[in-house]
N, C-alpha and C positions, 0 to 999 in steps of 0.2 A: 054492160060495161061502157063507161064513156071516158074519152079521153079530153082534157082540159089543161088550160095554162093556170100553173101555179100561181095563188094571190097571197097576199102579206098574211091572211087570217089562215093558211095552212101550215104556216112554221111549225106548229105543234105535231100534227100529224105526221110531217115530215121528218121531224125529228123522232118521232116514236118508231116509224118503219126503220129508220135508218140504227137506230141504237139496238133494235131487235134482230135486225139482219146482221148487223154487223160481229154479233157475238157467234155466228155460226162460221165466220172467216178466220182462218188461222192467223193470217196477218195483218188484219183488220187494226186499225188505229184510232180514228176518230171516235168511236164509241167507247173508247176506253177513258176519253175524256169527260164522261158523262152525258147524261139526258139533257142538264143545263146546257152545257157547252153547246149541245146540237140545235138547242132552242134558238141559243145567241146567234149562232151561226147562221141558221136559215132564216133567221130576221134581218140580217144585213144581206144576204145572196136574194132574197125575195125583192130588196129594195133597189138592186142594181140595174141599172139601165139596159146593159148590154148582155146581162144573163138572164136565161128563162128557165122554168121547170115546165115539163109536161108531164102531168099527172093521168093516171089510170085510177078511175073511181068508180064504184057500182051504185046503183039507184038509191042507196042509202048513203050516198058520200063517204064510203068508208075506202079509204085509199090503199090499193092493192100493190101500187108500185108507182115509180116515177124515173125520169131521166133527167139531169141536170147539166148545164154548161153555159158556155159564154162565148160571144164574138170576140171578147179580146180576154186571154188569159191575163196579162199584164194588168187591165186595169180592174180584174178580179182580185188579184194579188194586192194591189192598191187599195180597194174597200175593205180586205181584212186588216190591212195595216193600220187603216184609219179605225177600225173597229176594234182594236186590241184592247182597249179598256174594258169594254164590255164582256169580250171573251174571256179576258183575264180573270176579271171578277165571278163568271161563271164557273173557273174550276177551282176556285180557291179551296173549296171543301173536299173536292176530288184529289188536290195536291197533298192534303194534309194526311189522308189515309194512304194514298198509293205514291210515296213521295217519288217511287223510281221513274214515274212516268215525266219528270223532269228533264231525264236525258233524252227522251223522245221529241219534248217540247222545244228544247234548244235546237237540236237537229233543224226539226221544220222550222222554226224562226229564223235562222241562218237563210233556209231555203226560201221563205217568204221575202226576205230582205236582199237575196241573190249576192250573199257573203261568198267569198272566196272560200273554196275549200268545201262548200257546201254540197251534200247529197242530191242528186238529180230526183227528187220525188216524182215531179210532174213536168208539164209544159209550161213554160212563162210567157211565152208569146203567140199570137194568133189566136184563132177560133180554137176552143179545147171543149171536147166531151169530158165530164167531171164523174159523175156518179149515174149509175144505172143500176137500180135497186128494187128486187121485187119480192114482196112477203112470201116467206117459206112457206107459209100454210095457207095461200090462196088456192082455189081450186080452178083458177083461170089460167091458159095457157096463152096470153098474150105479151108477155114481156119482149119477146123479140120483134113483133108487130108496134109495140110502143117505142121502143129504140129506133125502127126504120122510119117511123113517122117523125120523130124529133131529129132525125138526120134529113128527112125531106124538108121540114119545115126551114131548119138553118139554110139549106139549099136555096130555098124560096124568097129567103131575106137577102140573098146575094152572098152568101158565105161560098168561097170556092174550093176550101180545104179545111178539114177539121183534124186535131190531134188528140191522142189520148195516150193514155198508159195503164197498164195492167202488169200485176205480179206475174211472172212466168209460169209459178206453179197452178194458176188459174185457168186450167186448159180450156174448160167450159166456156169462158167468157172470149178467149184466143179464137175458138171455133166459131163463134157466132160473128165476131167482127171479120173473119176471113169470109165467112158465107156471105156477109153483108157488103163484101167489097173492099173491106180496111187491106193496107199493106203494111206489114211490119218491119221497120226499117232498123231498129238499133235496139240491144239490151246493154243495160248498165248492172254493175252489181253495187248495192249500198252496202254502208259500212256495217251493217247487221247481218251480211250474208245474202239477205233475199236478192233475187235477179227482177229486175223490172224491164219489161218489154215495151217499146214505144210504137204506136201505128198512127195511119193516117188515112182519112176519106177523102179522095180527091174528086171533084163533080166536074 
């Protein structure tokens, strides 16, 4: 297994593993927007100067997992706002057949635009760990090492503190972050009843 930095041409494989893995998460949302949306999303992310993705791939270049995040959550949200046209076009057909998604999109639109009364879905300032995804069918057991490697790379780039969030019901992820030294400092309740726990790594 090899660890490497994600490049623009990886957007398809990243979208595929994200879409596949999201279906095993009870409260997952991004995959509900469809495969085309995820492709458009990772095209934007992989072009961001302050964001980077660490990928685990085998000798045949099959992606088994990845960790993504940014040195600036604020600039990441800005990139999403700038790319809203391509993101919007990518979900048009999805909205036709799944109109209920409009509700969740509106909530997250308010969050991205920092509107008053918006749910606190994630961290909006400073360095942020965004996604840590591993193929459920992978025979490898390197997911935690991949996460640790990503954190170490951020540290080497001069980042002194990294924030992230995880749904409270995701006990496994919380245990891993706690094991790696993260400190959980607050829990917020979203309008849909979910509880989201925020954590930070301090180097």
